[in-house]
N, C-alpha and C positions, 0 to 999 in steps of 0.2 A: 424401492425395488429396482434392480438393473433392468434396462429396457432390452428388447431383442436386438436393437441396433448396436448398443454398446457391447453386448456379449458377442455379437458377430464380429465386431472389430477386434475385440480382445482374442477371439479364437484364431484370427488371421495374423495377429502381430504378437511376436514373442517379446516379453518384457526385457530380456537381455539384449536383443537386437535393437529395440527402441532406445534403451538407455545408453547403449554403446555409441549411439550417435551424438551423445551429449557429454559423457564422462568416461574415463578409463576404468574398466572393470578387470579385476584380477581373481583367479580361482581361489576359493577358500572352502575346501571340502566339496560338499554337494551344492554349495552356494557360491556367490561371487561377492567381492567386497570392493569398496572404493572410498576415496575421500569425499565427504559429503559436499555437494555443491551449494548447500543452503546455509552453511555456517563454516567458519574457519576452523580447521583441525589439521593436525600433523599425523595422527594415527587413524587409519580408516575405521570408521564405525558405521558406515553405510553398507547394508547387506541387501543383496538381491537374491530372491529365491525363484529359480526356474520352475520348481515343483509347484509352488503356490502362485506363481506369476505375480509376485508382489515385491515391494521394497520397503525397507525400514531403516531409519537412522537412529542409533542408540545414543547419539550425541545430542541431537535437538528434538528427539521424540516425534519426528514426522514420518509419514509413510503412506502407502496406498498402492494403487495400480498404475498402469501406464497413463491413465487420464489424470490422476492427481499429480503425477510427476510432471507431465507436460504443462498442466495448468500452473504449477508452482514455478517451474523453470522458465517457461516462456511468458509468465505473468498473464495468463489468458483466462477469460470466463469459460465455463463449460462448453457453451455453444461453439466457441472458436476452437477449443481443443478437439471437440468432436469433429468439426470440419477438417482440421489438419490431419487427425489420425484416420479419418475415413478416406481421405485422399491417399494417404500412405498405404492403407490396406486395400484400396481399390473397391471400397464399398460405397454404393450410391445412397445418399441420404434421402429417405422418402418422407417428405414433410406432408402435412395434411393438404398443403397446396403445392404440388410439385412445380407448377408454373412459376410460383413466387420464388422458389429456390433457384430455378434456372435463371430467373430475371436478375437475381442478385449477382450471378455469374456474369451476366451481360453488363451490369453496371461496373463491375471490376474491370472488364475488358475495355469498356469505353473510357474509363479514367486512365488506364494504362496507355491506351492509344492517344489520349489527349496529352499525357505527359511526354510521349515521344514526339508529338507534333510541336509542343512548346520548346522542347530541347533543340529540335532542328531549326526552329525559327530563331532561337537564341544565338545559335552559331552564325546565322546570317544577319545578326542585328548588332553592329558595333556600338550603337547607342545604349543598348541594354548591358552589354559587356562593360562599357566604360562606367556606367552607373555603379555596378556591383564592385568593380575593382577600386573605384573611387571611395566606396564605403569601407574598403579594407579587406574584402574577400579575395582569397587566392583562387587560381584556376582549379587547383586540386579540390578545394572545398566546394566550389560551384559544381564541379563534375560529380563529386561524391554524393551530394544531396540533390542532384539532377534538377537544378534550378533552371527555369526556362523563361520564355518570352511570349506573350500573347500579342500578335500584331495588332496595330491600331487600325483594324479593318472590320467592317460590320459582320461578316459571316465567313471569315477564313477557316476557323476551326469547324464550324457547322458543316460547311460544304465538304471539307476533307473527311470528316467522320461519316457523313452520309454516303460519300462515294467509296470509302474504303471499308465499311463495315455493313453487316446485315442489320442495320439499326434504322428505326423510324424517327422522324422528327420528335415524336412524343417521348421516345426513349432518351433523346438528348436533353429534353426538358426535365425528365425525371432524374437524370444523372446530374442535373445542376450545371450542365455545360452550356446550354442554350436557353434563351427566353423567347417566348412567343408574344408578339405585340397584339394590341387590340385589332389591328388590321390583318392579323394572321401571318405576319412576316416572322421569319426565324432569324434571330440575331445571336451572336456570341455573347455570353455573359461577361467574359473577361476580354477587354480590349485595351491595348496600350499599357500593359501591366507586366511587371516582373512576377513570374509565377513560381510559388513555392509549393511543391507537392506535399500533401499530408498523407502519412502512412498510418495504417492501423498497427496493432501490436505484432502482427505477423509480417510486417514490412510491405504490405500491399497498398497501392495508391487508392485512396477512397475519396479524396477531395483536394481542393487547392485554396491557397490564400494568394490573392493578387494585389501587388503594390503598384499604384499608379506611378508612372514615370513623372518626376517633378515638373518637367517642361510641358507635360500634357495636362497637368492638374489645373483646372479652371476654378476650382473651389466649389463646384456644384455636385461633386460626387465624393464618396468616401476615399480616404487615402488608401485604406486597406478594405478589401471585401473578401468574404469567405464563400465557399460553396454552401448552398442551402442544405438543410437536413435531408438525407436520403435514407433508403433502407440499409445502406452500408456505411453511412457517415453520421454519427451523432456527436456534435461538438462537446457535449457535456461529459463524454467518456474518453476523448482522445487528447493527449498532450503532444505538442509538436516535438519530434525528435526522440520520443520515448523508445521507439523500436531500435534506435541506434544506441541509446544511452543505458538501456536496462542492465547490461552486464557491468558497466561502471558503477551504477547505483547499487547493484547487488553486492559488489566487492567492497565498496566503501560504506555501505549501510546508510548513505546520505544522498539525498536528492537536492540539487541546486535548482531553484525555480526562478526563471526570468520571465519577462513580459512578452517579448515578441520574437519572430523568426531571426531577425538580424542579431538580437542579443544572444540567442541560442547559437547561431552559426559562428559568431566571432568568439564566443566562449569556448565552443568545441575546437575551433581552429587554434586557440591559445593553449590547448591541452586539457581543458576541463571536460572530462568524459562522463560525468554523472549529472549532466544538466538537462533540464526539460523546459519547455515554454508553454505558456497558456494561450499563445497565439491571438492575443487581443480579445479573447472571450472570457467571460466571468469564470473564475475558478469554482469548481464544484466538489462536493463530497465524493462523487464518483471518480473524478480525477485523482483525488488523494487516496481513495481506497485501492486503486490500481497500483499506485506508487508504494503504498504501505506494505504490500506483500514483499517488497524488496528492501525497503529503507525504514529506519527508525528515526532519523533526523531529517528535518527540512530546513534548508538555508534559503532565505528569500533575498533576491537582489532586484529591486524594482526601481523605477525612474526616480531621479532626484528632484521631484516636484510634489506639489500638494496632492495631485491625483495619485502619484505613485505611493506616497505615504499612506493615503486612505486605503489604497488597494492592498498594501502590505498589512495594514491593521485587520482588514477582512480576512486575508490569507492566514494571519496568525490565529485568529479565532477559529477558523475552519480547521487549521492544522492541529491545534490543541484539542479540538473536539473530536478529531480522528486519531488521537493518541500519538501524535508526533512530538518530539522535542524540537522546538522551533527557534531558529536563530536568524539574525538580520545581518547581511553583508553590506557594508557601506563603501561605495566607490570613493577612492581617495585621489582621483585625477581631477585637477582643477578644470572647470568648464565642461566636464563630461556630464551629459544629462542621463545617460543610461550605460548599460554594460557594453553595448556595441561601440559607443564613442570612446569609452575608457580603454577598451582593449586595442582599438585602433591607435590611440595615442601611446599606450604602454601595454604591450602584450602580456606582461606579468601581473597587471593590476587586478584581474579577476581572481587569480589564484591567491593574491595577497589579501583581497577583500574577504574571500572565503575563509582563509586561515585565521583572520581576525574578527570573524563574525561574532556578534554578541547575543546573549540570550534575549528572548522577546521582552522580558520585563525591563531590561536596559533601554530598549527602544521606547517603551512607554514612559519611562522616567524622563528621557530626553524630550519626548514629544509633549508631555503634559505638565511636568513639574517646573516650577520657577527655577531660575538659575542661581538665585541668591544662596549664600552659604547657610548651612543648618544653624538654627538658633539666632540668626541675625534679625534685627528689627524689620528689615526689608522683607525677608521671607515670611515672618509672622504676619505682617500687614497683608502680604499677597494672599496667604492662605485663609485669612479671615474674610477676604472679599468674597462676594458671591461667585465670581468667576473662578477664583483660586480654589474654593471649596469644591466646585463642580469638577475642576480638573483633578483634584485629589481623589474625589469619589470615582472618577473614570479609571484611575490607576487601581484603586481598591477593587473595583469591579473586575478588572482584568486579572488581578492576582487571585481573586476568589475562584476563577475558573481553572486554576492549576490543579490537576488531579492529585498529584502527590502531596500529602500533608507535610512531609519533610521539606520538600522543595518550596512549598507555599510559605511555610514558617520562616525559611531562610530569607526569602524575598521580602517578607513583612519586616523582618529585622533590618534588612538593608534600607527599606523605605523609611523605617523609623529613624535611622541614622541621618538620612538625607533631609528629612523635613523637621527633625527635632521634636517629634511628637512620640510619646510613649507607645510601645507596641500594643499594650492592652487597649489603649484609647483607639488606635487604628482598627483593631479587631472589632471593637464595639461599634464603630462607625460603619465598618463593612457589613456586620451582621444586621444593623439597623436598615441599611440600604437594601440588603437582600430581602428582608421581610417586606419592605415597601414594594419591591419588584416582584414579590410573590415567589422567590426562589429560596433555596437553602444554602447557607454558608458552608455547610459541611461538605468536604470533598467527596467525590463518588466512591473512592475506596473505603471511606469510613461510614458509608450510608447503608451498609448491607444488612444490619440487624440480624436477628435470629430467624433463620428460614429453615428450621428443621436441622437434623443432624448433618454434619459436614461430610457426608459420605460421597456425594457427587458421583456422576458417571462420566465416562469418557466423552468429551465434547470435541471442540476443534483440535486439529492435529497439533497446532502450535502451542496449546495450553501447557503450562509447566505442571508436571506431575507432583503431587505431594509426596512426602517421605512414606506415608502409609501406602500410597499407591505403588511406589517403587518397590517397597518391601514385598507387597503382594505379588507383583510381577516376578520378582526374584524367586519367590517360593514356587510360583506356578511353573517357571522355566525349569527349576530343579526337578519338580515332580514330573513334568512332561518328559524331560530327558531320561529320567529313571523309570518312567511308567509306574511311579509309586505315589499315589495320591493319598496314602495314609499319612503323609507328611502333615496334612491339614487337620488331623484329629486334634480337637481341643482348641483350634485357632480359626476355624472357618468363619465363625461369626465376626471376627475382627477384619475381614476383607471388605473392601468397598463393594457396592452392589454389582458393578461391572465385572470385577474380578470373580465374584460368586457365580455370575452367569458363565464366565469363561471356564470356571472349574467344572460346572455341570456338563458343558460340552466336551471338555477334555476327558472327563471320566467315561463318557460314552464312546470315546474314540473318534469324536468328530473334530475336524480342524477348520471348519468354515461355518459361517452363519449367514443369515439374510440381512444382517445389520452391519453397515459399513463401520460404525464406531466400534462395535464389538470385534469385527475383523481386524481393525487396527491394533487392538489390544492383543489378539491372538498372534498377529505378526510379531509384536514386541516380545512375546513369550517364545514362539516357536523358531524364530530366526536367530536366537542366541547361540553362541559358540558352545556346542555340546561338550567339547574337550575341556573347556573351562569349568563347566558345571559338574563334570564327573568327579572332579577333585574336591568337591565341597564335603566336609566332614559332618558327622552327626552333631558334634558340638556346635559347628557353625550354623547348622540348620536350627538347632535349639535357640541359638542367639538371635537368628532371624525372627523366629516365632515370638520370642520375648520382646524384641523391639517392635514387632507388629502390634502386640497387645498394648505396649506403652503408648504407641502413637494413636491407637484407637481411643484409649482412655484420655489422652491429652486433648484430642479433638472433642471428645464428649464433654470434658470439663469446660472447654471454650463455649460450646453450644449452651450448656446449662447456665454458665455465668451470664451470657447474653439474655437467656430466658428469665433469669432472676431480675436483671435490671429492668426488662420490659414489664414484668409482673409488678415490680415495685412502682414503676411509673404509672401503671394503670390502676394500681391499688387492688389487684386481683389476688386475694389471700390464698385461694385454693391452688391457683397456678404457682404461686410463690412457694407454698408448702411442698408441692409435688417436686418442684425443681430442686429445692433445698434438700429434700429427703433423698433424692437420687444422687445429688452431688456428694452427700455425706457417705453414701453407700459405696462409692467408687474406691478402688484400692489406693493407698497412699502413693504419692509420686516417688 
């Protein structure tokens, strides 16, 4: 159910005014239309309804209110979207603990003040400037990303913040900017370091990464240190540079992942605008979930060493588990350890590596498989060795995790060619290993079994609608535009359950519900172009109804076929007979 706060914000903010800040809207009768910002299109299919205070795209089937738009466009969690829209509406967020909310605001202010302090210190520190320009960064990039310098003094920042802000020493410790010694002394956490501000998805500074200046590195401290976890900074959720790159990621549908700040900055400087960095922290599913709202493909460019290769392998597994198509970009500049070194030597090298990125299985073939040619005695001998067999099993295990059966079969064929072993033998080996590991060799998309009729209800906004659902929406839109729900005589039972619920509401003259998913369906129905619907003939309506019935029976046959297989496997004669009887009773295709 909507909360009082969200309803208050929506009452103060008009959907048209909010969306006009992001996209160009044009009048379309009582509604407005635009090119959808969430998928590429040349003809506007994105409709905004001032009356309903909602939006819906008929191209990608997404929609909602101002909160869902801002979350999707800005790539924000609900809490962040709530904060942003509350500020825009002038609504004070009343948390259970108001003091805690105000304290978060203080932490933002302290980090912003620290960033300004580090920037001023950088301008007065030639040694810091020389280091960054020596690494290849231009003044424009340094200024754009507000890179700073932490003086090599014990309490320079601490004293500046205590004197310039209404903050206590404990506030600075909580913000991760100062540390308190056992003797009670307050010291700066960052000293003698190049300072990279870390921004959240809204572009606010929430923490820092500090890189020790090489001439100050005595080997007894980390080369890089990050701010500690705070109420506004969780390392598992933030990727460096994401706030700058999200538009490039959205447009290309691809995110390029590098390891550190310098890799990111040099890549950005060379023109790669869809790049993000893990900032030296372990890549997490939360990182990738944030990116996945904008991208379908993940390109990895990690260090050219063993640690980088192992990190890439972990990232591939995590990326594929989060439904990315994963590729590996290999730097082709001799002597370059990472993306930063490569771009410094050759500014076009990163673009070239991305353009020639290879699918993840190719990476595994190169990493694990022997280099001897297929069918050669050398290869046969290597694969028969214990180590060779383990390497082959490692590759089979990776291929087993590919979700698409078609893609997995394609790579199994390629593996068969490379090692000279029949595909069915490789499948058998993979299945055997899967059983030993306690997992299933069947891809997720094929593991769904019979779970009742494939009626389904409206779920996530990005889910692709079935043809049966689309036909139902078309008929609902025609009926609503004409206020003639007799259209559904004789075919109402063929609608999916969500469409049936919508039909009940529309017959009552209602246009809203208390269910967000059902409201999304109503938007898809009621925001259709009425002039387009008015020209639909009775013959066309009859054709729609006939198609709807065919789709219903087609889905029912699929469900019954699965039920028959399951009953045969279990030896359940009663279930088998019932399923066969119903299947025979269905109209012929």
